[in-house]
N, C-alpha and C positions, 0 to 999 in steps of 0.2 A: 696450372689448374687450381692449386691451393689459393693462389692470389685472386683468381676469378671468383671463387666461392666466397672468400673474405670480402671482396669488393661488393658482391651482391648482398651479402649479409649486413655489411655496414650500410649499404644503401637502403635496404629494408629497415634497419634500425632507425636511421635518420628520418625515413618516411613516417614510421610509427610515432616517433617523437614530435614531428611537425603536426601530424594529425591530432595528437593528444594536446598539443599546445593550442591548436585552433579550437578544439572542443572545449578546453578550459576557458579560453577568451570569450567564446560565444556564450558559454554558461554564465560567466562573470557579468557579461554585457546585458544578458536578458533576464538574469534571476530577479533584478528589482522589478521587472514588468510582470512577474507572476501573479501579482494582485489583480492585474487587468483581466486575467483569465479565470477568476474565482467561479463565476457562473458557468463557464464551460466545463470546469472540473466537476461542479455539481451535477450538471446534465449528463456527463459521461458516467459518473458513479451511479446516478439514479437509473440510467438505462441498464446498466450492468446488474444492479441489484434488484430492479423492479420495485424500488421503493423511492420515496422522496429523500433527498440529501441536502442538507443545509450546512454551509460553512460560513462562520461569522467573519473570519479574516484568515487570509493566507499570505505568508511572507517567505521569501527564500533568500538565502546568502550562500556565499561560496568562498571557502578558505582553502587554499592548496588544492589537493585533489578530493576534497570533501564537500560537495554540495549538500545543503540542508534545507528542509522545508519545515516551517512552523505553522500549525493550524490552530486557531482558537474557536471555540463554540462549534463543535462538529456534531451533527446528529443525522441519524438514519431513522425515517418514520414511515410507517405504512398508513395509509388512509383509515381513519377511525381508531387508530392505536396511539398510545403514548410512544415516545422514541424508543426504538429497539437498541440503538447506540447513542449515547449522549456523553461526549467527552469535551471537557473544558479546555484541555490543551494537549495537542499531539506534536511531537518533534521528531523528525525522521532524517537520518543522514545516509545519503546514498553511497554505496560502495561501487565506485566507477569501474575499477578493474575487474571485479567479479561480474558486474553487469555486462561489460563488453565481452568478456570471454564466454559467458553463458548465453548471451543474446536476450536475456530477461532481466527485468528490474530486480536488483538485489540490495537490500538495505543493510548497512553496517550496524546502525543503532536506531532503535525506536523507543521513544519515551512517550507514555500516555499517562496523563495525570487527571484525576478526578473523573473517572469514567463509570458509567452504568451500562451493563450489557444485559439484555433480556432475551432468553432462549425459550422456545417451546419445543416439547417432544411430541412428534406426530404419533399417531397410532401404530405406525410401522417401526418406531423406535428411533427414527432419525431426529436429529436436533436442527432447528432452523431459527433464524432470527425472528423474533415476535413480529407476526404480521407479514412475513415473506410470502410472496405469491406461491412459491413452491411448497409451503407448509399446507396448503389447501389441496394439493394434487395428490392422487394415489401414487405409491412408490413406483409403479410401472410407468407413469406419465412424466416423471422427473428426469430431466436431462442428466447426463453423466457429469457435466460441468457445473451443475447447480450448487448454490451456496448452501450446502447442508453438510453436517458433520456427525461423526458418531458420538463424540464426547466433547462438550464445550471447553473443558479444561485442557484437552489435548491441543485444541485450536490456539489457546492462549500460550501454550508452551512451545508449540511447533514454530520454529523460527528461520529455518533455512540458513543458519550461520549468523544470523543478526543477534545482537545483544538487545534484549527487550527488557524494559523497565516499566512496571505498572505501579502507580502510586494512587492510593484511594480508590480501589476498584470495588464496585457493587455488582455482583453477579446474581441475577434473578432467573431461576429455572422453573419452569412450569411443566408438570408431568400430565399427560392426558391419557 
C-alpha cells in the first residue's frame, strides 16, 4: 500500500514538473510576441476602467521562473481630461507559483518610475481616478467592483505580497 501511494505521489510530481516545464517553454517562446498585442491590452484595460488607455511600448522577457513585463509611456485618460495616470516606465515581475496556487495574477515585484496619479474625491467621500465614469455616479449606483478606493495612499501601499517600488511620484488629490 505504501508503494502504491509513493508511486502515485511520484507520478503526480512528475506530471506537475512536466506541466511547469511546458508552461515555461510556452512563456519563453511567446513572450517576444507580446509587443504584437499592445492594442489588445489597451482595449482590455480601457474596457475595464471605462477610460482610454495608451501604451507606448510593451516588452516581455522570461528568465527562469520569473516572467517580466516592461511598459513605457503608459497613460489612462478620460475624455476631456488630462491623464489620470501617466507613467514613463512600469516594470512588473510575475510570481508564477503564487499565481498558479491562487488562480489569480500575483506580481512579485512592481517598479513604477516617473508617474503622475490624479484622484478626485466624490461628494460621498470615495476616491476615484480623475474623470472615471464612476466618479459621476451617486454612491448607490456604483457597482461593488468599481475602481474606487477610500484612501489613495492605501491603494499605493496595498501590494498583496508584491514588492512595490515607486520612483518620482506625483500625487494630485482634488477634494470636492
